[in-house]
BAVO-123876 format. One record per residue (C-alpha): residue number from 1; residue in one letter; x, y, z. Coordinates in steps of 0.25 Angstrom, whole numbers. Each point is the difference from the previous one (the first is absolute). Layout:
! BAVO-123876
 num residu     X     Y     Z
 NUM      a     X     Y     Z
...
***
This chain:
! BAVO-123876
 num residu     X     Y     Z
   1      m     0     1     1
   2      t     4    14    -5
   3      a     0    10    10
   4      r    -9    12    -5
   5      p     4    13     0
   6      t    -4     9    12
   7      t    -3    15    -2
   8      g     7    10     7
   9      p     9    12    -2
  10      g     8     0   -12
  11      t    -8   -11    -6
  12      d    -8     3   -14
  13      t   -14    -6     0
  14      a    -1    -1   -15
  15      a    14    -8    -1
  16      l    -7    -9    11
  17      v   -13    -2    -8
  18      k     7    -4   -12
  19      i     9   -11     8
  20      e   -14    -5     7
  21      m    -6     0   -16
  22      i    13    -6    -6
  23      r     1   -13    12
  24      h   -16    -3    -2
  25      s     3     1   -16
  26      r    10   -10     3
  27      e    -9    -8     8
  28      c   -11    -1    -9
  29      l     9    -4   -11
  30      a     5   -12     8
  31      l   -14    -3     6
  32      g    -5     0   -15
  33      l    11    -9    -5
  34      l    -4   -10    12
  35      s   -15     1    -4
  36      l     4    -7   -14
  37      l     4   -12    10
  38      p   -13   -10    -1
  39      v    -9    -3    12
  40      v    10     8    10
  41      g    -1    13    -9
  42      f   -13     3     3
  43      p     1     8    12
  44      l    11     7    -5
  45      i    -9     6   -10
  46      f    -8     7     9
  47      l    12     4     8
  48      a     8     4   -13
  49      f   -13    11    -3
  50      l    -1     5    15
  51      q    15     4    -2
  52      a    -4     8   -13
  53      r   -12     6     6
  54      r     9     5    12
  55      v    12     4    -9
  56      k   -11     9    -8
  57      r    -6     5    14
  58      i    14     2     5
  59      g     4     8   -13
  60      g   -13     8    -4
  61      s     3     5   -13
  62      e    15     2     4
  63      w     9    -8   -10
  64      n     3   -14     2
  65      p    15    -2    -3
  66      a    -3   -15     1
  67      h   -11     1    -9
  68      r     5   -11    -8
  69      l     1   -11    12
  70      l   -15     4     3
  71      s    -5    -1   -14
  72      r     7   -14    -3
  73      g    -4    -4    15
  74      l   -15     2    -3
  75      a     2    -6   -15
  76      c     6   -12     7
  77      a   -11     0    10
  78      r   -10     1   -10
  79      w     6   -12    -7
  80      g    -1    -7    12
  81      v   -16     3     0
  82      v     1    -8   -13
  83      v     7   -11     6
  84      l   -10    -2    10
  85      a   -11    -1    -8
  86      l     8   -11   -10
  87      e     2    -7    15
  88      l   -15     1     3
  89      f    -4    -5   -13
  90      a     9   -10    -2
  91      a    -4    -5    14
  92      g   -15    -1    -4
  93      a     3    -7   -13
  94      m     6   -11     9
  95      c   -11     0    10
  96      i   -10    -1   -11
  97      q    10   -12    -8
  98      y    -1    -8    15
  99      i   -15     1     2
 100      n    -1    -4   -15
 101      n     7   -13     2
 102      r    -4    -4    12
***
């Protein structure tokens, strides 16, 4: 766990906001990539979306230096939803086939 920057005399609030945005964007990318894993990635999809929402809430309309990490993390999380849908479809098809062959 990394230490969070603290505010105090001589600290630049805008720089601290950008640091938080970069950190959360990086976490969104990591969670988005892990969301592509079958079965295990299911809860990570939601965590990736939450991190992206946190970045947008923290930064507001301010420029995000790690916007590419954030957009790629969201893209991976969206593909994780597709993987989840395919998993559910395959599981349903296997259940139907099992019931029909009994």
